[in-house]
N, C-alpha and C positions, 0 to 999 in steps of 0.2 A: 504493500500500500504506500502510495506517495503521500508524504506529510509536509514536505517543503518544496515549493516551486520558486526558484531564484532566477531572476532575469536581469541582464544588462539592459541599459536603456537605448542609447544612440546606436543605430545600426542593428538593433535587436528587437526590443519591444516597440519602440517608437517608429512611426512612419517616417519616410524620407523627409517629410516636412516637419519632423520632430514633434508630432502630436501623438497622444495615446490613440490606438486604433479603436474604431467604433465597437461598442459592446464589451469593452474591457472590464468595467466595474461589475457588470452583471455576471460575467463569467468568473471573475474573482470570487464573488459571493457563492456561486454554485460550487466552485472548487472547495471553498471553506466549508460548505455544508457536507462535502465528501471527506472532510478531515485534512485537506491540503491547504496550508497557509502560503500565501504569495508574499515573496520578499523582493524588494528592489535591491539590486546589486550594481551600483553605478559609480562612475568617476565624477559625476556631477555633485555639486554641493547640496547640503540639506536645505538651504534657503530656496534654491531653485526647484528641488524636487517637491518640497512642501506645497508650493503653489500648483505644481503640475497635478498632484494627487488630492487636492482639496475636493470635497470635504471629508475624505476618508483617511487623511494622513495620520490622525491621532489613533487610529485603529489598525495601523499597518506597521510592518518592520522594514527599516531602511538600512542598508549598508551603503554609505555615501563616501565620496572622495577616496575611492579605491580602498576602503577599509579604514580610513583615518577617523571616521565618525560613524557610529552605529546608533540608531534610534529605534527602541523597542516600544511601540505604541506610545502611551503618554508618559512613560518612565523617563527618568533623566538619561541623557545620551551617554554613551561610552566613547571616550575620546582618546586618541593616541597622539598627543601633542609632540611636536619637535622641540628640541632645545633651541632657545632663542638664538644662540650663537650659530647654530646649524642653519636655521632658515635665513638668517641674515647673510651667511656665507653663500648659500645656494642662490639667493637673490642677487648678490654681488657678482657671482660667476655668470649669471644670465645677463646682467647689465653689461658685463665685459664683452658680450657677443655683439653689442651694438644693435644695428637695425635688423639683425638676423632673428631676434627673438624678444619676447616680452615676458616678464614674470607676473604671475597672478597668485597672491598669497591668500590662502583660504583658512579662516579662523572661526572661533565660536561666535564672535560678534558680527562677522561679515567678511566680505571679500575685498582685497586691496590691490590696486594697481597704481603704477606711476601715471601721472597725467597722460591720457591717451593722445597720440599724435593725430593729425588730420588724415593721415594715410588710411585709406579705407580698409585695407586687408586686415590689419590688426584689430581695428575697431569692430569690424563685422564679426571676426572669429571670436573675439572676447564677449561681445554682447549676445552672440548666439548661445553661449553656454552659461553666461553669468548675467542675468537680467538686472541685477542690482549690485553695485560695487562702490567702494570709496576710492576716489582719486587722491593720492598723497604725493607730496614732493620727496619725502624721505622715509623709507621703510623703517628706519630706526625709531621713528616717532610712533609706531604702531604699538598700542597697548592691548594685546589680545593673545590668546592661545592659538598658535598656528599649527595646523596638522598636515598641511600639504602646500607645496609650491608647484603650481601648474606652470608650464612653459608653453606659450603660444609661439609657434615658429612661422616664419615667412615662407620657407620652403618645406620640403618633406621632413617630418619630425624624425624619421629614421636616420637622417644624415647627421643629426645633432646628438644621437645617443652616445656614441663612442667618445667624443670630446668631453661631454659632461661627466661621464663615468670616471674619467681621469682626474677631474678637478674636485669632485664632491668629497666631503668628509666621509670617512669609512663607515660611520654610523647611519648613512643614508643610502637609499637605492633610488634608481630612476627607471621608470617603465614607460613604454609606448602606450598611450591611451587613445590616440586618434591620429589621422593623417597629418594634422598640424598641432598635435599636443603631446607633451610628455608630462609625467607627474613625478615629483621628488617627495619622498616620505621616509620615515624611519624604516630601517631594514626589516623590522619585524612586522611591518604593516603591509597588508594586501587584502584584496577581496576574499581570497581563500582563507587567510588567517581569521578574518572576521566571521566568515561562514563556519569555520571549525568551532569557534567560540559559541556561536549561536546553536549549532548542532548539539554541542555538549550541554548547553543550558536547557535546551528543549528535549533532550534525550532522543534525538533523531539520528539515524545512521545514514551512511552513504547510499545504502540500498533503498532508503525511503526519500531520497533527494533527487530532484530534477533541476538542472541548470541549463540556461540558455546564454550563449555568448557569441561574439563575432570578432573580438580583437585580442591582442596579446595580454592586456591587463585582465582578461577573463580566465586565463589558463589555470591559475591556482585554484579558483573555485570550481572549474570544470572537473578537476581531478577528484573532487570530493563528492561526486554524484555518479551513481550507477546510470542514471538517465541524463547523460550529458549531450546537449544538442548544439551543433555549430550551424549558424545561419547560412543559408544558401548564398547570401551576398557577402559572406566573410572573405577576408583575404585568403588566397588558396592554401597557404601553409598552415592555416588554423585547423584544417580538416582532420589532421592527425591527432588533435587534442579532444575530439568528441567521439562518442559511440554512435551517435545518430546525426542526421542532417535535418534541419527544419526549413520549411519554405522561407523565402526572403521576408525581410521586414516590410517591404512594399506590398506583400501578399498576406500580411497579418499572420506570419508564420508561427509566432509564439502562441497566439490564440488558437490557431488550428490544432497545434499539438496538445495544448491544454484540453481542448474539447475532446479530441480523439482519445488521448491516453488517460487523462484524469476522470473525465465525465463518462466517456463511453467504454473505457477499459480496454482499448485496442492497443496492443504493443507487440 
């Protein structure tokens, strides 16, 4: 019996227009009636996801910011904050890249960026994922717990991975989270680590877990599910990390699998 359904958002559950597919909340309630709890597993911030899932957000479970922030219904969040000196160092390393990238600091109180340039590329990429943020002149002035430094890149994010890995403090890790995004977090933080904690808290096994993903930051949580689904629209080398393939996000693939497997019992 499936007890947990965990899904990534962008490129997975959300449509190409970054909306929830029609019928999602109704199907989520049907799955819950069958004993299967839906869990959001995203690189997005809690502030962004909260608005997306209103008015259900206080009765749902969220793994946000690639595992840096976990919200279990109306309970206090579980946060894996970075050391202040580490997130300041990571932001400085990104600043040193000049126009190639921009740092986005994600914290308990909000999201922080340097004053955005008029250049459309960065402004569009950042506002697509962070609808609300604070523009600051100096990151050192931030008074907040920071649990993730997101990096918005002008070119392909994969090209920035190796250079950043060489400069970051040993206590941090960097992961590809999108074609133009990388995320820097504590080494112990990932979607998979957060899911493992949740499984332990709820007494749910991998055999009772279903996970959907499409990108490299989903790999750790896919490993924790017997029913691991890679989206048809995923990058090709992600196929090796899932037991099954789901239809694309443009075809509401997550909902189709939930209906077929959880509701109708077809597997």
